[in-house]
Biopython code that builds the backbone (N, CA, C, O; Angstrom):
import numpy as np
from Bio.PDB.StructureBuilder import StructureBuilder

atoms = [
    (1, "MET", "N", (5.027, 4.785, 29.345)),
    (1, "MET", "CA", (4.421, 4.723, 27.984)),
    (1, "MET", "C", (5.231, 3.675, 26.775)),
    (1, "MET", "O", (4.610, 3.029, 25.931)),
    (2, "GLN", "N", (6.494, 3.685, 26.899)),
    (2, "GLN", "CA", (7.221, 3.061, 25.927)),
    (2, "GLN", "C", (7.351, 1.436, 26.585)),
    (2, "GLN", "O", (7.521, 0.409, 25.929)),
    (3, "GLU", "N", (7.221, 1.555, 28.012)),
    (3, "GLU", "CA", (7.297, 0.051, 28.504)),
    (3, "GLU", "C", (5.929, -0.908, 28.026)),
    (3, "GLU", "O", (5.919, -2.118, 27.803)),
    (4, "ASP", "N", (4.849, 0.019, 27.955)),
    (4, "ASP", "CA", (3.446, -0.397, 27.721)),
    (4, "ASP", "C", (3.737, -1.010, 25.954)),
    (4, "ASP", "O", (3.463, -2.157, 25.599)),
    (5, "GLU", "N", (4.339, 0.065, 25.042)),
    (5, "GLU", "CA", (4.128, -0.126, 23.912)),
    (5, "GLU", "C", (5.040, -1.596, 23.552)),
    (5, "GLU", "O", (4.558, -2.454, 22.813)),
    (6, "LYS", "N", (6.274, -1.730, 24.120)),
    (6, "LYS", "CA", (7.206, -3.038, 24.334)),
    (6, "LYS", "C", (6.360, -4.110, 24.645)),
    (6, "LYS", "O", (6.403, -5.179, 24.037)),
    (7, "ASN", "N", (5.582, -3.864, 25.580)),
    (7, "ASN", "CA", (4.689, -5.442, 26.118)),
    (7, "ASN", "C", (3.349, -5.602, 25.159)),
    (7, "ASN", "O", (2.685, -6.635, 25.068)),
    (8, "ILE", "N", (3.139, -4.577, 24.584)),
    (8, "ILE", "CA", (2.106, -4.940, 23.684)),
    (8, "ILE", "C", (2.727, -5.552, 22.381)),
    (8, "ILE", "O", (2.068, -6.359, 21.724)),
    (9, "TYR", "N", (3.825, -5.225, 22.051)),
    (9, "TYR", "CA", (4.659, -6.054, 20.767)),
    (9, "TYR", "C", (5.112, -7.400, 21.303)),
    (9, "TYR", "O", (4.969, -8.439, 20.658)),
    (10, "ARG", "N", (5.499, -7.361, 22.149)),
    (10, "ARG", "CA", (6.069, -8.712, 23.028)),
    (10, "ARG", "C", (4.746, -9.898, 23.259)),
    (10, "ARG", "O", (4.619, -11.046, 22.835)),
    (11, "PHE", "N", (4.038, -9.209, 23.952)),
    (11, "PHE", "CA", (2.856, -10.130, 24.420)),
    (11, "PHE", "C", (1.760, -10.275, 23.398)),
    (11, "PHE", "O", (1.140, -11.328, 23.247)),
    (12, "GLY", "N", (1.540, -9.164, 22.693)),
    (12, "GLY", "CA", (0.593, -9.329, 21.351)),
    (12, "GLY", "C", (1.298, -10.066, 20.018)),
    (12, "GLY", "O", (0.677, -10.275, 18.975)),
    (13, "MET", "N", (2.569, -10.389, 20.214)),
    (13, "MET", "CA", (3.090, -10.954, 18.925)),
    (13, "MET", "C", (2.987, -10.156, 17.812)),
    (13, "MET", "O", (2.825, -10.753, 16.748)),
    (14, "GLY", "N", (3.040, -8.995, 17.787)),
    (14, "GLY", "CA", (3.022, -8.054, 16.648)),
    (14, "GLY", "C", (4.308, -7.668, 16.169)),
    (14, "GLY", "O", (5.318, -8.122, 16.707)),
    (15, "PHE", "N", (4.379, -6.766, 15.078)),
    (15, "PHE", "CA", (5.613, -6.382, 14.364)),
    (15, "PHE", "C", (5.871, -4.981, 14.640)),
    (15, "PHE", "O", (5.215, -4.204, 13.947)),
    (16, "ASN", "N", (6.589, -4.521, 15.402)),
    (16, "ASN", "CA", (7.052, -3.086, 15.412)),
    (16, "ASN", "C", (7.876, -2.592, 14.262)),
    (16, "ASN", "O", (9.048, -2.940, 14.116)),
    (17, "SER", "N", (7.148, -1.644, 13.314)),
    (17, "SER", "CA", (7.996, -1.313, 12.330)),
    (17, "SER", "C", (8.774, 0.084, 12.836)),
    (17, "SER", "O", (9.331, 0.691, 11.921)),
    (18, "ALA", "N", (8.881, 0.653, 14.127)),
    (18, "ALA", "CA", (9.456, 1.734, 14.449)),
    (18, "ALA", "C", (10.750, 1.502, 15.136)),
    (18, "ALA", "O", (11.510, 2.382, 15.543)),
    (19, "GLN", "N", (10.931, 0.106, 15.227)),
    (19, "GLN", "CA", (11.734, -0.615, 15.862)),
    (19, "GLN", "C", (13.572, 0.325, 15.297)),
    (19, "GLN", "O", (13.920, 0.743, 14.192)),
    (20, "ILE", "N", (14.197, 0.323, 16.441)),
    (20, "ILE", "CA", (15.372, 1.201, 16.237)),
    (20, "ILE", "C", (16.607, 0.134, 16.012)),
    (20, "ILE", "O", (17.071, -0.596, 16.888)),
    (21, "GLY", "N", (17.062, 0.215, 14.552)),
    (21, "GLY", "CA", (18.264, -0.665, 14.527)),
    (21, "GLY", "C", (19.512, 0.105, 14.123)),
    (21, "GLY", "O", (19.518, 1.336, 14.122)),
    (22, "ASP", "N", (20.634, -0.672, 13.759)),
    (22, "ASP", "CA", (22.065, -0.159, 13.567)),
    (22, "ASP", "C", (22.026, 0.495, 12.193)),
    (22, "ASP", "O", (23.029, 1.144, 11.898)),
    (23, "GLY", "N", (20.954, 0.429, 11.227)),
    (23, "GLY", "CA", (20.867, 0.782, 10.056)),
    (23, "GLY", "C", (21.245, -0.206, 8.859)),
    (23, "GLY", "O", (21.257, 0.105, 7.668)),
    (24, "ASN", "N", (21.594, -1.625, 9.477)),
    (24, "ASN", "CA", (21.782, -2.792, 8.957)),
    (24, "ASN", "C", (20.804, -3.382, 8.930)),
    (24, "ASN", "O", (20.475, -4.029, 9.924)),
    (25, "VAL", "N", (19.945, -3.358, 7.693)),
    (25, "VAL", "CA", (18.623, -4.217, 7.476)),
    (25, "VAL", "C", (19.190, -5.550, 6.593)),
    (25, "VAL", "O", (19.476, -5.438, 5.401)),
    (26, "THR", "N", (19.291, -6.599, 7.205)),
    (26, "THR", "CA", (19.642, -7.659, 6.528)),
    (26, "THR", "C", (18.488, -8.575, 6.769)),
    (26, "THR", "O", (17.557, -8.369, 7.548)),
    (27, "ASN", "N", (18.704, -9.806, 5.859)),
    (27, "ASN", "CA", (17.750, -10.719, 6.084)),
    (27, "ASN", "C", (17.394, -11.241, 7.382)),
    (27, "ASN", "O", (16.218, -11.468, 7.667)),
    (28, "VAL", "N", (18.463, -11.467, 8.279)),
    (28, "VAL", "CA", (18.379, -12.094, 9.369)),
    (28, "VAL", "C", (17.909, -11.011, 10.362)),
    (28, "VAL", "O", (17.486, -11.395, 11.452)),
    (29, "VAL", "N", (17.939, -9.896, 10.128)),
    (29, "VAL", "CA", (17.237, -8.839, 11.010)),
    (29, "VAL", "C", (15.827, -8.484, 10.690)),
    (29, "VAL", "O", (15.006, -8.146, 11.543)),
    (30, "ILE", "N", (15.581, -8.581, 9.367)),
    (30, "ILE", "CA", (13.996, -8.772, 8.972)),
    (30, "ILE", "C", (13.459, -9.873, 9.498)),
    (30, "ILE", "O", (12.468, -9.559, 10.157)),
    (31, "LYS", "N", (13.693, -11.203, 9.509)),
    (31, "LYS", "CA", (13.392, -12.227, 10.130)),
    (31, "LYS", "C", (12.856, -12.157, 11.487)),
    (31, "LYS", "O", (11.747, -12.551, 11.847)),
    (32, "SER", "N", (13.882, -11.541, 12.293)),
    (32, "SER", "CA", (13.989, -11.475, 13.668)),
    (32, "SER", "C", (12.959, -10.483, 14.084)),
    (32, "SER", "O", (12.426, -10.512, 15.194)),
    (33, "ARG", "N", (12.704, -9.637, 13.193)),
    (33, "ARG", "CA", (11.743, -8.691, 13.835)),
    (33, "ARG", "C", (10.334, -9.023, 13.513)),
    (33, "ARG", "O", (9.398, -8.358, 13.958)),
    (34, "TYR", "N", (10.164, -10.177, 12.644)),
    (34, "TYR", "CA", (9.048, -10.883, 12.162)),
    (34, "TYR", "C", (8.558, -11.995, 12.953)),
    (34, "TYR", "O", (7.436, -12.435, 12.703)),
    (35, "ALA", "N", (9.469, -12.652, 14.150)),
    (35, "ALA", "CA", (9.422, -13.561, 14.705)),
    (35, "ALA", "C", (8.389, -13.868, 15.605)),
    (35, "ALA", "O", (7.881, -14.985, 15.701)),
    (36, "LEU", "N", (8.086, -12.916, 16.242)),
    (36, "LEU", "CA", (6.697, -13.325, 17.174)),
    (36, "LEU", "C", (5.448, -13.162, 16.347)),
    (36, "LEU", "O", (4.505, -13.890, 16.659)),
    (37, "LEU", "N", (5.319, -12.492, 15.541)),
    (37, "LEU", "CA", (4.253, -12.211, 14.594)),
    (37, "LEU", "C", (4.175, -13.674, 13.748)),
    (37, "LEU", "O", (3.131, -14.138, 13.290)),
    (38, "ASP", "N", (5.370, -14.233, 13.652)),
    (38, "ASP", "CA", (5.407, -15.673, 12.804)),
    (38, "ASP", "C", (4.819, -16.927, 13.763)),
    (38, "ASP", "O", (4.210, -17.930, 13.391)),
    (39, "LEU", "N", (5.189, -16.553, 15.048)),
    (39, "LEU", "CA", (4.804, -17.550, 16.095)),
    (39, "LEU", "C", (3.266, -17.626, 16.164)),
    (39, "LEU", "O", (2.653, -18.688, 16.050)),
    (40, "LYS", "N", (2.667, -16.390, 16.364)),
    (40, "LYS", "CA", (1.379, -16.054, 16.319)),
    (40, "LYS", "C", (0.790, -16.678, 14.960)),
    (40, "LYS", "O", (-0.319, -17.194, 15.101)),
    (41, "CYS", "N", (1.160, -16.706, 14.087)),
    (41, "CYS", "CA", (0.681, -17.119, 12.802)),
    (41, "CYS", "C", (0.429, -18.628, 12.796)),
    (41, "CYS", "O", (-0.636, -19.205, 12.578)),
    (42, "ASN", "N", (1.826, -19.232, 13.126)),
    (42, "ASN", "CA", (1.731, -20.643, 13.559)),
    (42, "ASN", "C", (0.625, -21.377, 14.133)),
    (42, "ASN", "O", (0.044, -22.372, 13.700)),
    (43, "LYS", "N", (0.371, -20.450, 15.589)),
    (43, "LYS", "CA", (-0.687, -20.968, 16.064)),
    (43, "LYS", "C", (-2.214, -20.766, 15.578)),
    (43, "LYS", "O", (-3.139, -21.563, 15.736)),
    (44, "LEU", "N", (-2.242, -19.799, 15.095)),
    (44, "LEU", "CA", (-3.569, -19.699, 14.441)),
    (44, "LEU", "C", (-3.797, -20.483, 13.209)),
    (44, "LEU", "O", (-4.954, -20.743, 12.877)),
    (45, "GLU", "N", (-2.895, -20.841, 12.577)),
    (45, "GLU", "CA", (-2.858, -21.872, 11.665)),
    (45, "GLU", "C", (-3.089, -23.242, 11.913)),
    (45, "GLU", "O", (-3.713, -23.967, 11.138)),
    (46, "VAL", "N", (-2.496, -23.679, 13.194)),
    (46, "VAL", "CA", (-3.395, -24.891, 13.794)),
    (46, "VAL", "C", (-4.416, -24.843, 14.297)),
    (46, "VAL", "O", (-5.009, -25.916, 14.186)),
    (47, "ARG", "N", (-5.039, -23.986, 14.907)),
    (47, "ARG", "CA", (-6.398, -23.689, 15.347)),
    (47, "ARG", "C", (-7.379, -23.594, 14.121)),
    (47, "ARG", "O", (-8.499, -24.015, 14.410)),
    (48, "LEU", "N", (-7.265, -23.207, 12.994)),
    (48, "LEU", "CA", (-7.544, -22.898, 11.947)),
    (48, "LEU", "C", (-7.969, -24.370, 11.156)),
    (48, "LEU", "O", (-9.051, -24.649, 10.639)),
    (49, "LYS", "N", (-7.003, -25.019, 11.230)),
    (49, "LYS", "CA", (-7.101, -26.344, 10.703)),
    (49, "LYS", "C", (-7.749, -27.379, 11.327)),
    (49, "LYS", "O", (-8.242, -28.308, 10.687)),
    (50, "GLN", "N", (-7.797, -27.284, 12.750)),
    (50, "GLN", "CA", (-8.789, -27.818, 13.802)),
    (50, "GLN", "C", (-10.229, -27.452, 13.396)),
    (50, "GLN", "O", (-11.087, -28.321, 13.243)),
    (51, "PHE", "N", (-10.430, -26.340, 13.253)),
    (51, "PHE", "CA", (-11.723, -25.923, 13.088)),
    (51, "PHE", "C", (-12.218, -26.363, 11.913)),
    (51, "PHE", "O", (-13.291, -26.962, 11.841)),
    (52, "LEU", "N", (-11.457, -26.092, 10.883)),
    (52, "LEU", "CA", (-12.101, -26.529, 9.513)),
    (52, "LEU", "C", (-12.375, -27.998, 9.347)),
    (52, "LEU", "O", (-13.340, -28.423, 8.712)),
    (53, "LYS", "N", (-11.279, -28.927, 10.085)),
    (53, "LYS", "CA", (-11.745, -30.699, 10.465)),
    (53, "LYS", "C", (-13.072, -30.518, 10.890)),
    (53, "LYS", "O", (-13.850, -31.186, 10.209)),
    (54, "GLN", "N", (-13.612, -29.849, 11.778)),
    (54, "GLN", "CA", (-14.746, -29.985, 12.308)),
    (54, "GLN", "C", (-15.918, -29.650, 11.743)),
    (54, "GLN", "O", (-16.982, -30.233, 11.954)),
    (55, "ILE", "N", (-15.721, -28.524, 10.873)),
    (55, "ILE", "CA", (-16.661, -27.987, 10.078)),
    (55, "ILE", "C", (-16.781, -29.075, 8.788)),
    (55, "ILE", "O", (-17.877, -29.224, 8.248)),
    (56, "LEU", "N", (-15.696, -29.763, 8.362)),
    (56, "LEU", "CA", (-15.932, -30.716, 7.311)),
    (56, "LEU", "C", (-16.825, -31.907, 7.931)),
    (56, "LEU", "O", (-17.739, -32.407, 7.276)),
    (57, "LYS", "N", (-16.519, -32.306, 9.167)),
    (57, "LYS", "CA", (-17.144, -33.583, 9.558)),
    (57, "LYS", "C", (-18.674, -33.227, 9.602)),
    (57, "LYS", "O", (-19.456, -34.153, 9.386)),
    (58, "VAL", "N", (-19.131, -32.086, 9.837)),
    (58, "VAL", "CA", (-20.469, -31.721, 9.943)),
    (58, "VAL", "C", (-21.264, -31.713, 8.526)),
    (58, "VAL", "O", (-22.384, -32.151, 8.262)),
    (59, "VAL", "N", (-20.363, -31.106, 7.757)),
    (59, "VAL", "CA", (-20.982, -31.088, 6.091)),
    (59, "VAL", "C", (-20.766, -32.450, 5.871)),
    (59, "VAL", "O", (-21.720, -32.895, 5.233)),
    (60, "LEU", "N", (-20.104, -33.132, 6.066)),
    (60, "LEU", "CA", (-19.728, -34.700, 5.317)),
    (60, "LEU", "C", (-21.126, -35.342, 5.758)),
    (60, "LEU", "O", (-21.985, -35.788, 4.996)),
    (61, "ALA", "N", (-21.170, -35.284, 7.291)),
    (61, "ALA", "CA", (-22.508, -36.111, 8.085)),
    (61, "ALA", "C", (-23.780, -35.671, 7.259)),
    (61, "ALA", "O", (-24.667, -36.443, 6.893)),
    (62, "GLU", "N", (-23.740, -34.468, 7.049)),
    (62, "GLU", "CA", (-25.066, -33.742, 6.636)),
    (62, "GLU", "C", (-25.281, -34.410, 4.944)),
    (62, "GLU", "O", (-26.326, -34.951, 4.584)),
    (63, "ILE", "N", (-24.057, -34.228, 4.052)),
    (63, "ILE", "CA", (-24.172, -34.844, 2.687)),
    (63, "ILE", "C", (-24.702, -36.278, 3.042)),
    (63, "ILE", "O", (-25.832, -36.582, 2.659)),
    (64, "ASN", "N", (-23.971, -37.148, 3.731)),
    (64, "ASN", "CA", (-24.512, -38.719, 3.967)),
    (64, "ASN", "C", (-25.880, -38.764, 4.325)),
    (64, "ASN", "O", (-26.657, -39.513, 3.733)),
    (65, "ARG", "N", (-26.275, -37.943, 5.344)),
    (65, "ARG", "CA", (-27.631, -38.199, 5.493)),
    (65, "ARG", "C", (-28.774, -37.947, 4.457)),
    (65, "ARG", "O", (-29.778, -38.618, 4.220)),
    (66, "VAL", "N", (-28.300, -36.719, 3.881)),
    (66, "VAL", "CA", (-29.274, -36.519, 2.714)),
    (66, "VAL", "C", (-29.322, -37.517, 1.700)),
    (66, "VAL", "O", (-30.407, -38.001, 1.380)),
    (67, "ASP", "N", (-27.972, -37.970, 1.018)),
    (67, "ASP", "CA", (-27.857, -38.933, 0.334)),
    (67, "ASP", "C", (-28.294, -40.391, 0.818)),
    (67, "ASP", "O", (-28.510, -41.349, 0.076)),
    (68, "GLU", "N", (-28.379, -40.367, 2.178)),
    (68, "GLU", "CA", (-28.408, -41.944, 2.473)),
    (68, "GLU", "C", (-27.473, -42.839, 2.531)),
    (68, "GLU", "O", (-27.682, -44.038, 2.716)),
    (69, "THR", "N", (-26.197, -42.229, 2.352)),
    (69, "THR", "CA", (-25.032, -43.093, 2.336)),
    (69, "THR", "C", (-23.923, -43.432, 3.520)),
    (69, "THR", "O", (-22.994, -44.208, 3.292)),
]
sb = StructureBuilder()
sb.init_structure("model")
sb.init_model(0)
sb.init_chain("A")
sb.init_seg("    ")
for serial, (resi, resn, name, xyz) in enumerate(atoms, 1):
    if name == "N":
        sb.init_residue(resn, " ", resi, " ")
    sb.init_atom(name, np.array(xyz, "f"), 0.0, 1.0, " ", f" {name:<3s}", serial, name[0])
structure = sb.get_structure()
């Protein structure tokens, strides 16, 4: 069960708040715990921008069609 939980956080790129540390919660430790989630967000951001560009093209084409420009 612990192996499954570890794989969920590793491959799902999530944040494990139950992670055991040495008690030293520094900025570096906090950043490292969020590293996988940050990678996932970066991928999502790129895909979202691509999607929005496609939507914008469709909207602009419709506006130009209606206004005959």
